N, C-alpha and C positions, 0 to 999 in steps of 0.2 A: 119422502120427497122423491119424485121420479127423475129419470134422466132428462125428460122433456122440460121439466120445471127448471132444471139447472141451465139448460140452453137458453131459456127465456129470460133469465136474469142477465144484467149487465156483466161484462167480463170482469171478474174481480182480480184477474192477474195483471191488468194494466197498472194498477197501483204498485204492485210488487216490482214490475219492470221499471217503473219510473223511479222507485226508491233506489234500486241498484244503479240505474243509469245516472242518477244525481251524484252518487258517491264515486262510482267507477265508470265514467263515460268511456265508451269504446270497447267495453268488455262484451264479448260475444254472448248472446243469450243461449239458454239450453236448446240444443238441436233435437228436441223431442216433440211429439204430438200427443197431447192428452186425449184419451178416448174414454167414453163412458162405459167402462168395463171393470169387472171385478176379476182379478187374477188370483187363481188358487195355485199355490206352489208348496213344495215341501220335499223332504228326502224320499228316496225310493222305498216303496212298500208302506208308505205312511197313509195311504188311502186318499191321495189327491184327486184322482179321477172320480171316486165315489162322492166326495164332498162337492166337487164342481158340478156333478150331475144333479145332486140334491138341491144345491143353490139355484141352478138354472130352473128347476121346477118350482121353487118357492119364490124366486124373484124374477119373474118373466120380463119385467120392465128393464132389467139390467142384462148386459151381455156378460156372461160368465165364461172365462177362458182359462186355459193353462198357459204356462210360460212359452211353450212352443207355438201357440196359436197367434201370438202377436207378431205384427210385421216389424221389421227393423225401424227404430225410431218411435214406435208407439209405446206409451206407458199407461198403466191402468190408473183408475181413480182410487181403488182400494186394493190391498193385498191381504189375502187370507193365507196364513202360513200354517200348514198342517204337519203335526208330528204324531207318531204312533205312541199309544200308551204302553206299548211293549218294549220300547227302546228309549234310552235317555238321549237328550239333545247333545250334540257334539259341536265342536268348533267349526267343522266343515259344514254342518247344517246352518250355523250362524252366518258363514260366508255366503251360502246360498241365499239366505234371507236378505243380506246386504245387497246382493246383485239384483234381487227381485224388487226391493223397495228403495232403490237408490233415488228415485224421483217421486216417491209416494210417501205421504205422511200418515195416511190411514193404514194401520197395520193391526190385524187381529190374529191372535194365536189360537189354534184349535188343537185339542188333544183328541184324536180319533180312536175308534174302536173301544169306546167305553162300555159297550155291552158285554164284552168278553174279558175285559181287564178291570178287576175291581179296585186295583190300586191306582187308577188313573188320576185321582186327585193328588196323590203323592208325586206321581210323575209330572203332573202339571206344575206343582210347586218347584220341582227340580228344574223343569224347563224355564220357568219364570226367572229363577235365580241365575241360571246359566246365561240366559239371554241378557239379563240386566248387567251381569258381570262383564259380558262381552262388549256391550256398548250401552252407556247410560241413556241413549236415545230410546232404547226399548224397555226402559224401566217402567213406564206407565202403559205398556201394551196390555190390552184386555185379553184375558185367556178364558176360553169356554171349552166345555166338553161336547163331543158329538159322536153320533153313531150313524153315519150316512148310509151304510149298507149293512144293517144288523142281520144276524142269522134268523131272528124272529121279530115280528112286529114291524111297525112303521119306522122310517128314518127319524132319528132324534136330532134335529138341527134347529129346534126352536130358539134356543139361546143364541146360536150363531146368527140366525136371521134377525133376531131382535137387536143384537149388538151392531150388526151391519146397518140395519135401518136407522138406528140411533145415530151412528157416526156419519153415515151418508146424508142424513137429514140436517146436519149442521150446515148453516149458511157459510161457514168459514172453511169448508173443505177444499174448494178450489184454490183459495188463497194460500192455505197451508201447503197444499201439494205443490203450488208454484214456488213457494219459499223453499220447500225441500229440494226441488229441481235446481233452484239457484244455489242452494247450499252445496249440492253435489258438484255443480258446474264450477263454482268459485273455488271449492276445495281442490278439485281436479286441476284447475289452472294454476293455483298456488303451488300445489305439489309439483306440477310440471315445471314451473319456473324455478322453483328451488332445486329440483332434481337436475335441471339443466345447468344451474349454477354450481351445484356440488360436483357434477361431472365425474361420477365414480368410474364410468367406463373410460372416459378420457384420461383420468388419472392412471388407470391401469395401462392404457395405451402409451401414455407418456413414459411411464416407468419401463415398459418394454422397449420403447424406442431408445431411451437412454442406455439401457443395458446393451442393445444392439450396437449403438454408437461406441460405447466403451469397448465392446468386443472387437469391433472393426479396427479401432485404434490399437488395441493390444495385439491383435493378430498381425497388423501391419508392422509394428515394431519387432515382434518376436520373429516373424518370418524373415525380415531383413537381417537381423542379428544372426539367426540360425544359418542363413545362406552364406553370410560372410565367414562365419566360424567354420562351416563345413568346407568352404573353398580353401581357406588357409590350411586347415587340417589335411585335406586331401593333397594339396600341393606339397606340403612338407613331407607327407608320406611318400609321394611320388618321387621327390628329390632323393630321399634316402634309398628307396627301393631301386631306382634307376642307377644311382651311383654304385650300389652294391652289385647290380647286374653287370655294369660295365667292368668293374674290377674283377668280378668272377670270370667273365669272358676273357679278359686279358690274362689272368692266371691260367686259365684252361689252355689258351693257345700258346702261352709260354711253355707249359709242360709238354705239349705236343711237339713244338718246334725243337725244344731241348732234346727230346727223345730222338727226333730225326737227326739232329746234329751229332748226337753220341754214336749213332750207327752209320755215319756218313762214310762212303767209299769214294775212291778216286773217280770212279765212273759216274757217280751221281753228283759229284761236286759242282759241275757247271750249272746244273739245274736247280740247285738248292736255293740260291738267291731269288730266282724268279718265283719259285714255289712259296717262299716266305712272304714276298711282297703281295702275291695274289691272296694268300691266306689272311694277311692283315687287312687287305681291302674288303674281303668277305666279312671279317669281324666288324669292321666299321659299318658296312651296309646292314648287317644283322642287328647291331645295337641301334642304329638309326631307325630301322623299322620297328624294333621292339619299343623304343621310346615313343614313337608316334602312336603306336597301337595302345600303349599304356595310358598316354595322355588323352587319347580319344575315349577310352573307358572311363577315365576320371570325369570328362565332360558329360558323358551320358549318365553317370551316377549322380551328378549334380543337377541333372535335368536340363542341361544346356545343349545347344545344337552342336553338330559335328563341325560346323564352320570354325568354331574357336579352336578345336583340336587340329583342324587342317592348317590353321594359321601357324601352328608350331613348326611347319616345314619351311617357313620363310627364311630363318637364319641359315647360312651356308654351312656345309659340313667342314669342320676345321681340317686343315691340311697339315700333315706331319712329314718331315723329310728324314730319311735314314740313308746313310752312305753305304757304299759297298764294303764287304768284309775285307780286312787287310790280309789278303792271302799272298800277294805277289812280292812285296818289299820285305824279304827275309834273307838278304845276302849274307850278313855276318852270321846269322844263326845257321844258315846252310853250310857255310865254311866250317863253323865249329863242329857241326854234326858230321860233316865229311871227315874232318880230322879225327874225331872220336871214332867214327865208323872204320876208318883206315887202321887206326890203332887196334881196335877190337878184331878186325879181320886179320891183321898181321899176327896178332897173338894166337888166333885160332889156327892160322896157317903154320906157324912155328910149332905149335903143340902137335898138330897132326903130322908134321914132317918128322919130329922126334919119335913119334909113335911108330911111323913106318920104318924109320931107321933101325929101331930095336927089333921090330917084328920081322921085317923083310929087308935085310941089308942090300940084297940084290936089286931091289926096286926103288932105290933111293932117288934116282933121277925122275922116274915116273911119279913117285910119291911127292916129290918137290913140286912138280907141275900141278898135280891134283890139289895139293895144299894151297897153291897160289890161286887156283880157280875157286876153291871153297872160301878162301879169305876174301877174295873180291866179291863173291856172292853174298857173304855175310855182311860185308861192308855196305853193299848196295841195299840189302834188306833193312839193316839198321837205320840207314839214312832215310829210306822211304817210310818206314814205320814211324820213325820219330817225326818226320814231316807231316804224316797223316794225323798223328795225335795232336801236333801243334795246330794243324788246320781245324780239327774238331774243337779245340779249346777256343780258337779265334771265332769260329762260327757260334759257339755257345755264348761267348761274350757279346757278339754282334746281335744274336737273337734277344739277349737280355736288354740291350740298348734299344732295339726295335720295339720290343713289347713295352718298355718304359715310355718311349715316345707315343706308342699307341694308347697307353693308359691315360697319359696327359691329354691327348686329343679327345679321347672318349669322355673324360670328365668335363672337358670344355664343351663338348657336344651336349652332354646331359644338362649342364648348367644353362647353356643357351636355349635349349628346347624348353626347359622348365620355366625359365624366365619369360620366354615368349608366350608359353601357354598360360602362365599366370596373368600376364598382361591382357591377353585376348579374353580369357574367361572372366577376369575382373571387369573388363569393359562390357561384355555381354550381360554379366550379372547386374551391373549398374543400369543398363538399359531396361532389364526386366524389373528391377526395383523401381525405376521411374514409371514404368507402365503400371505396375501394381499400385504404386503410390497415387498415380492419377486416378486409377479405378477406385481406390479407397477414398480418395478425396471426393469423387463424385458421389459415392455412397454416403459419406458423411454429410455432404451438402444436401443430399435428398432427405436424410434423417433430420438435419437441422431445419430444413424448410417445413417439414411436417411438424416438428416441435414448435416452431414459431406459429404455424397455423393453429395448433392446439392452444398455445398460449393466448393468441388473439381471440380464438373462439371462446375460451374460458373468460377472458376479460369482457367480451361482449355479453356473454350470458350473465356474468355478475352485474354488469351495468343494467341489463334488462331486469334482473331480479331486484336490484336496488330501486329501480324506477317503478316497477309494476307491483311488487309484492306488498308494500304498505297500502296501496289502494285496494288490492284484493283482500287484504286482512281487514281493512275497515268495512268493506262491503260485506265480507263474511260475518264479521261481528254484528253488523246491523241486521242481517238476515237471521242469525241465530237469536238475536234479541227479540225479533218479531216472533220466532218460533217458540221462545220461552226456554226454560231451564232444561228441557229435554234435549236441546241441541248442543249441550256442552261437549267439548272434545273428550273422547275416551282414549284409553291407552292404545287401542288398535288403529287410530287415525293418525295422520301426520301432524306432529306438533311443529308448527311453522315458526313461531316465536317472532320477536321483533327483528327488524333488519340488522341492527347492530350485533345481534347474536349470531346471525347467519352470514355475516359479511365474510368471515374467514373461510367458510366452508367451500366457497366456490373458487377460491384462488389457489393456483398452484404454488406450492411452497418452493423454497430455493433449491431443493433437491430434485424436483420433478420436471422442471423446465430448464435445467442448466444445460447450456449449449456448449460448454467446454471453454477452455482458455483460448484467447485470441490466437495464440501461436499454432493451435491445431486447426482452427476453423477459418482463419483469415478474417473476413468481414462478418461472418455469421454470428460471432459472439459480440458484436459491437453494440453500443447503446441504442442503435436504431431499432433493434429487436424489441426493446421495452417500449419505445415510442410507438412502434407499429401495433403492439398488443394493446396499448392504452387507447389508441385510436379506434 
């Protein structure tokens, strides 16, 4: 039967379309155009081109093409699948046949190059078994041997031409090809609906979003705790270090001033008090600057701005009062020292006078006068030296009292500065925590919105599957029933199963779309989420 005879007959595909439309109205028909062509396909180096050329010569009434010659959307009336007798059929070759014969029921297997490979019959049986194991649809495929381009003699394609003429001459060819197109279309739609409902990619995305959400919440909590702990730790260290620094400076200036007091002379005595007061003021300024600088370093270490450290200068510098050294009110002590000095000078004078009387009796009068002068000088010297030592002792005690007052003032200064710095840094840290909390809340809200969108999309896909899949299954069963036993599902096709077996595959479980507790999400974890997904 020629291609022209096929065109003259009534369209046998209308009954198939009506059968499917009756079971599954609204299902889109196969978007293919059947052409009166024989497509020759096969793996590389199997002799496809040679077989196509030989068939074109033997069947001029048919258009013989290779897979690349068809336009998009065109499908052949018959498929000739060529394998070489030199190589066994592989699963990739079977996949190639599936793609070529997706819309075609007429499939003929050809073992080529039988003129040079004597074991072609064994290879043909191996190919038949491999193809039947791959898909039961191909269990009844006819296999023939051929030598389309022999090294000697004429092409041997008689068996192939005879088999093609036999199968193409069947009046049921167009109907079976249409049924095969509908089978492919319905199976593709059913697989797509079930795949959308299972939503493997969406499940992975939901798991990733949930991990990101948990990580955001964890990072938010950890960063807040770490900052608070770091602030408290650094403030405590600063308090200890600055207190030690103040005490050390007080001890240092105490030693310097005590050394100055120990070497004090009458000439430098009026300047000593001013020098001490000026030195103490310098120590206060030095400690104040050191405290401010140290607290500014703490702020920078914590990643806070210098404004918080500058705020530590707000408390005033504590004032400390020290009186003048008690150097003037020493009347009784001066009288006592004068009396002792006179006694000491008198004793020296008497001793010297007796010495002169024994050594030079003629110089007794002059010796007496000299002894009086020496006694008076010794008296004056003793009184002045004792007064200077007393003044040094007074100055040393006064320096001790002054440095003690300085130490108390500096400790108060350190305490005030540290407290002010802690308050300022804590306030700034709270503002930063609020800013980061708002940013984290925005991120969590965005993740929750996407999670809700995925939950809603999954619910919609499941509803579509529950609504469409049973109809597609019934139509597919009817088409396969028309095709006969060769259309049974094989292990390589998608086992769709009844809807009640697939219902759970498309729904996110409790761990995949969990939006977190309400206290973390606000309204995002409310029951409205489930109602939105159900809608």
